[in-house]
N, C-alpha and C positions, 0 to 999 in steps of 0.2 A: 476691728480692722477695716471699717470703711476710710479712717483717715487715712490708712496706708495705702488702700488700693486706689480711692478715687479721691485724694486731700480737695481737689477744686473743684468736684463736681457735684451736684444736689444730690439729695437721697434718694429722689426717683430714680436719676440714673444708675447708683448702686443697687437697686431694686432690680431694674432693669438689667444689669449684668448678673447678679445672681440668678434670676429668672432664665436667662441663655444659656448657663451653668449647669442647671438642674433641668430644663428642657432639652440639653443637648445629650446629657447623660442619660436621660430615662429615655430618649429615643434609640440610644446605641444600646443600652440593655436591652430593650424591647426585640429589637433585632437580631444581637446575638441569640437572645433565648429562640426565636424562631429558626434561625441556623442552626442551633444545638438541633433542634427538634428534627429538623430535615437531615441532620446527619446521622441522625439514630433511624429516621424510616425509610430514606433513601439508600438500602443496602447495595443496589447494583450501580449505585454512581461513587466514582473515585472521591473521596473526602478532599483530596487537594484540589479539584477541580470546583466543588462546592466552595470552600474558602475563596480559590481565586475569582470566583464568579461574583461572589460577596464583595469582595473588596474593590473588584472593578466595577463595579455600580456605585460604590462610594467615590472612586476616583471620578469617574463622569460626572458626578454632581459636585463634588468638593472642589477640584481643579480644572474645571471647565474654562477656565480663563488663561490657564497657565501655557507656555509653549508646547510645541509637538515634541521636542528633545526632551523636556522636563517629565513628561508624561509616559514618553517611551522609557526613562530609566526607572520611573516609579513601576511600570508595569514588570519590568525586566525583574528588579528585586523583589517583588510581589510575588514572581513565580517561582524565584530562588527561595525564598521565603517560607511559601506554603507546603515545601516539599523537604525542608528540614526539620529534624527531630526538636521536638518542641522542648525549648530551652527556660529552666526555671529563672534564670537571668534573662530578661527582656533586652536589657541594655547591651549585654554581651553579645546576645544573638543580634541585634541590630550592627554591632559593629562587625561581626564576622560575615554577615551578608554584603552590606555596603563595602567592605573594603576589597570585596573582588571585584568589583565592576567600578568603583569610583574612588580614584586615589588621589588624594590631595593633602599635602601636611598643611596644615592651617594654623595650628597652635602657636608657632611660632612668629605669624602675621598679624595676629589681632590682640586687644586689649579686652578686659571685661564689659568696657563701656561698647565695645561693637556687638557682645551678645545681649548684652541689655537693650541695644538700640533694636536689635532683630526681634527679641520679645515684644517690646512694645508696640513695634509697627506692624506686627504680626497680629497681634490683639485688635489693632485701632482698626487696620484693613480688613479682618475677618468679622469683629465683633462691633466696629463703631463707638468703641471705649476708650476713652484716653487716659492713662495709666499715669500715675506719678512718677517719674522717671528717678528719684533719689533712691538710691542704695549702698548699704553699707559692705565693704570689702570684709572679709573673715580676715581676723588678726591670728586664726588658729581653726584652719579649715579643719573637718570632720573625717577627711579621707585618710589614704595612706600616706607613707612619707614621701613616697614617688609623686603621688597626686597631688599633695599640698606644696611640693617644691614646684610643681608646673604651675599650679594655680598662683601662687605667689609670683612665677616669672611674669605670668598674664595680667596680674593685677596691678606690680610696679614696672613694667616695661616699656619702654617706648615705640612699641611697634607701631605702625601707620598701615592703616587697613585701605586699600585703595578700593575703586568701585568693582574690580574684578574679584578681590579678594572676598568683598562684602557678598557677592554674589554666589561664591563658592559658600561660604560659612550660611547663607540663608538655605541653599540645596541640602547642605550636610546635615543641618537641625532638622529640616522638615523632614527629608528622607529618614532621619534616625527617630524621629516621633512618630512617622510611619510605620516603620518595621517595628517598632517597640509596642504600638497597639495592634498589630497583625498578630506578635508573639503573645501578647495579652490575651487577644480571643482565643488563640490556639489553647492557651492555657485553660481558659474556663470552659470551652467545648469540651476539654479531654478530662475535667476535674481535676487539673493539677492543681490550679489556684483559680478558686473562683470568686476572690474577693477583687473588687474594683472601685474606683473613685471617678468623679466627674474630672480630676486630674490627670487621668491616664486612659480613660474610656470615654471620647468626646471628638466633637470635631479640633480641627486645627484651628489654634487661636485661641479656642474655648477652652482647651485643655491647659494653654498657657494661664489664660486669665484666672481659671480655677485654682491652679497651682498658686498664684497670689493670693487667691480668698483664702486657702487653706493654710498657708504659712506667709511667705513674703515674697518680695521680690529678688532680694537677697539669695533666699535660699532657692528659686527659680534659677537664677543666673548659676549657681553652684551645682544644681542637676545639669544643666547644660552645658556647664564646663565638663563635667565627668562625661559626659555624652562625646564631647569631641575627644577627652583623653582615652576613652577606650576606643575610639574609631581611629586615633593616632597611634595605638599600642597594636592595634589590628595590621595595621599597613606596614607599621616596621617588622611584625611577625612574618609578613608575606615578602617583603624585600630580603 
């Protein structure tokens, strides 16, 4: 896998990447365990408030350099997310929550390379790891007919993503990743689904890096495309 993840990097760099993925996941796992204990012992405290406080602390640590507007949206979707019924489908949960307050039809304005660029830049900015940017476009994507048709249009279209579109794309994918993580933690603490990995319970950037380590950059781009597809469908339903 190292030749896929860091084709031009040394083995020590790959070891550093693996350590970041494992350390971040272990930290999150430990903190979620403590959260679950608090939820079981603090019977007089609203569970939603505990969850909101837990993730607010993560926001303050993880997004300290982001703009006030970005933080405001994060905290707004967090407040909505923790009060929604826990969903067995974290991607659907993220789409339903985000589409309520952030509405941008982006699929017809981007190419797969724009999704790739978001992923590799986020990994570099958050983890300091330079990922090999080569990826293969799926000729037969593993989704539904509608998803595969949309993927093909994005993969082979001629859309030109300008600076504003790039910013919106980054925001959507970051908010989405954040919301999926919130729902995953809710699943975990309620016992609905206690399985997790470094690619879905971790810090931003490190989740993306872990996804490439576990599978491939092509698979990660497909997963991020699905996030956008679900989000686009949720916006369409609201309209």
